[in-house]
C-alpha positions in Angstrom: 137.1 95.4 129.8 134.8 92.5 130.3 132.8 90.8 127.5 129.6 92.1 129.2 131.1 95.4 129.4 132.2 95.4 125.8 128.7 94.3 124.7 127.3 97.0 126.5 129.8 99.7 125.1 128.9 98.3 121.5 125.1 98.6 122.3 125.5 102.2 123.6 127.7 103.2 120.0 125.1 101.2 117.8 122.3 103.1 119.5 123.7 106.4 119.1 124.8 105.9 115.4 121.7 104.2 114.3 119.5 107.2 115.8 121.9 109.5 114.0 122.3 107.7 110.5 119.4 105.2 110.5 120.2 101.4 109.5 121.0 101.8 106.0 123.5 104.8 106.8 125.6 102.6 109.4 128.1 100.2 109.1 129.9 97.8 111.3 133.1 99.8 110.3 131.9 102.9 111.8 130.6 100.9 115.0 134.1 99.4 115.5 135.7 102.6 114.9 133.7 104.6 117.4 134.0 101.8 119.9 138.0 101.6 119.2 137.7 97.7 118.7 138.3 95.7 115.4 135.5 94.6 113.2 136.0 91.1 114.4 134.8 92.0 117.7 131.3 93.5 116.7 130.7 90.1 114.6 132.0 88.1 117.4 128.9 89.9 119.9 126.1 90.3 117.4 127.1 88.7 114.1 126.8 91.8 112.2 125.1 95.1 111.8 121.5 93.4 111.6 122.3 91.6 114.8 123.4 94.7 116.7 120.3 96.7 115.3 117.7 93.8 116.5 119.3 94.0 119.7 119.1 97.6 120.3 115.4 97.9 118.9 114.7 95.0 121.1 115.8 96.5 124.3 114.0 99.8 123.5 110.5 98.2 122.6 110.7 96.2 125.9 111.6 99.5 127.8 108.8 101.7 126.3 106.3 99.0 126.6 107.1 98.2 130.3 107.0 101.9 130.9 103.5 102.2 129.2 102.2 99.1 130.8 103.1 100.4 134.5 101.2 103.6 133.7 98.1 101.8 132.4 97.8 99.2 134.8 97.0 101.1 138.1 93.7 100.1 139.8 91.3 102.6 141.1 92.6 105.7 139.4 90.1 107.9 137.4 90.3 107.4 133.7 91.5 111.0 133.0 94.4 110.1 135.5 95.2 107.0 133.5 95.3 108.9 130.3 97.7 111.6 131.5 100.1 108.7 133.2 100.1 107.1 129.9 101.0 110.3 128.0 103.7 111.2 130.5 105.1 107.8 130.3 105.5 108.1 126.7 107.1 111.7 127.0 109.4 110.4 130.1 110.8 107.8 127.7 111.4 110.5 124.9 113.2 112.5 127.2 115.3 109.7 128.8 115.8 107.6 125.7 115.8 110.1 122.9 118.0 107.8 120.6 116.0 104.9 121.2 112.6 106.6 120.4 114.3 108.2 117.1 115.3 104.4 116.3 111.8 103.0 117.0 110.1 105.7 115.0 111.9 105.1 111.9 110.8 102.5 109.4 113.5 100.1 109.0 113.3 96.7 106.6 115.4 94.5 108.9 113.2 95.1 112.2 111.3 92.1 112.9 107.5 92.3 113.1 107.8 92.2 117.0 110.2 95.2 116.9 108.7 97.9 115.0 107.0 100.9 116.5 103.6 100.0 114.9 103.6 96.8 116.5 104.4 98.2 120.1 101.7 100.8 119.6 99.3 98.0 118.7 100.2 96.1 122.0 99.6 99.5 124.0 96.3 100.0 122.1 95.1 96.5 123.3 95.4 97.6 126.9 93.9 101.1 126.2 90.8 99.3 124.4 89.9 97.4 128.0 89.9 100.8 129.6 87.8 102.4 126.7 85.4 99.4 126.9 84.8 99.8 130.4 84.4 103.7 130.5 81.8 103.4 127.6 79.9 101.0 129.5 79.8 103.2 132.3 78.4 105.9 130.1 75.9 103.6 128.3 77.8 103.9 125.0 78.6 101.3 122.6 81.4 99.1 124.0 81.9 98.0 120.2 83.5 101.2 119.3 86.2 101.0 122.1 88.8 99.3 119.6 88.6 102.4 117.2 88.6 105.1 120.1 91.8 103.1 121.6 93.5 103.5 118.2 92.7 107.0 117.9 93.9 107.9 121.5 97.3 106.0 121.2 97.9 107.4 117.6 97.1 111.0 119.2 99.7 110.3 122.0 102.2 108.5 119.9 102.1 111.3 116.9 102.6 114.0 119.8 105.6 112.1 121.1 107.1 112.2 117.9 106.6 116.0 117.6 108.0 116.6 120.8 111.1 114.8 120.3 112.6 117.6 118.4 110.6 120.5 119.7 110.7 119.9 123.4 108.4 122.9 124.1 106.5 123.1 126.1 107.4 120.9 128.7 106.4 117.5 129.1 103.9 118.2 132.0 102.3 120.8 129.9 102.0 118.9 126.8 100.3 115.8 128.6 97.9 118.4 130.4 97.1 119.6 126.6 96.6 116.2 125.5 94.6 114.9 128.3 92.4 118.3 127.8 91.7 117.8 124.2 90.9 113.7 124.6 89.2 114.0 127.9 86.9 116.8 127.0 86.3 115.0 124.1 85.6 111.6 125.6 83.3 113.3 128.1 80.9 114.4 125.5 80.9 111.7 123.1 77.7 110.7 121.1 76.6 107.3 120.7 75.9 107.5 116.9 77.8 110.4 115.4 76.8 111.6 112.0 78.8 113.8 109.3 78.4 117.5 109.7 78.7 117.7 106.0 75.4 118.4 104.6 76.1 116.7 101.0 76.8 113.1 103.0 73.8 111.0 103.0 73.7 110.6 107.0 74.0 114.4 107.6 70.4 114.5 108.1 70.6 112.2 111.0 72.2 115.2 113.2 68.7 116.8 112.8 67.1 114.0 114.6 67.7 113.7 118.3 70.4 111.2 118.9 70.6 108.5 121.4 73.5 109.9 123.8 75.3 108.5 126.6 74.5 109.3 130.0 73.4 112.9 130.1 75.6 115.3 132.5 74.2 118.5 133.7 76.2 121.5 133.3 77.7 121.4 136.8 78.6 117.7 136.1 80.3 118.6 132.8 82.2 121.3 134.4 83.6 119.0 137.1 84.5 116.5 134.3 86.4 119.0 132.4 88.5 120.4 135.3 89.0 117.5 137.8 90.3 114.0 137.6 
């Protein structure tokens, strides 16, 4: 086995072990045992458990970020299609790299700030924010709320991915369709300045007054928006 092949073997072994036991529950001894090599071989390639973990996380972050960027960076698609592509992009990754996703969603004190799942989501959210701002401007809604709505959308998709990691039911296409159904139909009828519904809240009275809304859609348009991309 060449040095490069040995390195890939150790990465595969480390990824599976970290996904199964987490960083704290794993050891260089076990990595070496599973790879049928001596501990010095692991140290030679990665310097220790921390180095191996850092490379594993970095690879998974880049893989998922690439998948999500490709899903979002498509000109000419309807925003609903972009949302569906993003949801499927995450679920595809969860399906193809289950161990990698388990590692990313675990909090670990040794993960660098650039390699945490939260930082990865922030990178994706910035891309979604631009799409949200464009769509909100088109609907005459306040673009300043785009960062907040981007956080909500990405958080919803990410948490659903974590749930689907273990359940795997229904299939990913159905999950993506339901995500889009909830998100898009909500986005289609956003209020420009929503007020709380709790009557005890000081702003609840605002709901009794006509609200400045986005571009009004008639019944036929609302039906079209909810059913077609």
